[in-house]
C-alpha positions, -999 to 999 in steps of 0.1 A, spaced: 276 4 60 297 -27 68 316 -20 102 354 -17 94 345 -24 59 339 7 44 313 -12 21 271 -8 24 247 -33 42 231 -58 25 203 -41 36 219 -7 16 218 -22 -10 187 -40 -10 174 -4 -8 200 10 -35 191 -19 -60 153 -11 -50 160 25 -59 178 15 -90 148 -1 -103 122 24 -98 147 48 -117 148 26 -148 108 25 -148 106 65 -143 133 68 -175 112 40 -197 80 60 -187 92 91 -193 108 83 -232 73 67 -239 59 92 -265 30 105 -266 19 86 -235 28 118 -212 36 118 -174 33 80 -169 42 72 -128 63 47 -125 57 7 -116 74 -25 -106 55 -49 -111 59 -74 -86 46 -109 -66 30 -109 -37 44 -136 -11 24 -124 22 -5 -102 34 7 -88 68 -33 -68 76 -52 -51 59 -27 -23 48 6 -41 46 16 -72 31 53 -78 16 60 -88 -21 87 -98 -44 99 -69 -72 125 -87 -79 143 -80 -42 109 -90 -9 102 -54 1 72 -45 30 51 -21 11 22 -2 27 -6 6 11 -4 46 3 -37 66 18 -57 38 37 -58 26 75 -72 -5 80 -82 -20 109 -53 -31 136 -54 -75 134 -63 -73 175 -89 -50 167 -106 -85 167 -124 -91 147 -121 -58 128 -91 -62 118 -88 -104 98 -115 -89 82 -97 -62 69 -63 -86 62 -90 -113 51 -103 -87 19 -68 -75 8 -56 -111 6 -87 -116 -14 -73 -87 -38 -42 -99 -31 -34 -132 -34 0 -152 -29 17 -157 -60 -9 -127 -72 9 -105 -96 4 -63 -84 21 -33 -102 32 -7 -73 33 26 -80 51 52 -58 43 89 -47 68 119 -34 82 102 0 89 64 -11 89 50 27 78 56 61 99 60 93 95 20 94 112 12 63 86 3 45 82 8 4 51 33 7 28 30 -26 -4 26 -43 -14 -14 -49 -26 -22 -86 -40 -56 -101 -31 -61 -137 -72 -53 -149 -60 -18 -137 -80 -17 -99 -64 1 -73 -66 -21 -46 -61 11 -22 -97 26 -36 -109 -12 -34 -102 -20 1 -117 11 7 -148 9 -16 -152 -27 -3 -159 -15 31 -121 -21 50 -103 7 55 -106 45 61 -90 71 44 -55 87 55 -41 112 45 -3 122 51 12 147 31 29 148 -1 12 115 -10 -19 125 -24 -25 113 -60 -52 94 -52 -67 111 -24 -101 114 -38 -107 87 -55 -98 71 -20 -117 97 -5 -151 91 -27 -144 50 -17 -155 62 18 -177 81 15 -197 46 -7 -189 25 12 -197 45 39 -237 48 26 -243 14 13 -225 -1 49 -206 -25 36 -178 -44 52 -168 -29 86 -199 -2 75 -221 -27 85 -207 -37 118 -199 -5 128 -163 -18 126 -148 16 125 -166 32 158 -128 33 164 -106 41 137 -70 23 132 -53 54 145 -77 67 170 -68 25 185 -29 28 183 -31 58 199 -46 42 225 -75 64 225 -105 40 223 
C-alpha cells in the first residue's frame, strides 16, 4: 500500500497483474478439450541474463526469473560464474521468446519469479543448463515437477565431463560457495 492513500503501490500492482496473467493462462489451459492438465505458460521476451540461473524478461511486465531446480556458479566464482552466464545467454539471447511455467511456489525470498523456461522448440532451459554441464541440481520442495529430468542432465554431463565438469568447476558447489564453506 502507498502510505496514506489506501492504494496498492506500483510494485504491488505489478505482482497483481502478473498473477492475473498466470491465472488467465491456467483457465485457458484447463479449458482445452482433451488436452489434459497442462500447466499454464506465460510467453515472455528475454531482456537480460544476470547469471547462470537468473534472467530478466518482459511478460508484458518486466520480471526477474530464477530457474527452478538448478544452481549455477556465482559470478564471483571465477571463471566458472562467467562461463555459466555465457551458456545461459547462448540459450536465452536478448530478445528471445521463452515460455515460463511455474510450479507450486511462485516466488523466492527475493521476489523473483520461480519458473521452468521453455524454448520455442520445446527444450527445457533448466535441463539444458545441466546437460551442458553449467549447472547442478538444487531442489527446494514443493517445486519438483521436472526433478528427474534435471538430475538426469547432471548425471549425463558429469559422466561425459561436459562444461564445468571438465574443469572441476563444481569442486565447490554454488550453494557451498554462498555459505562460504569453500
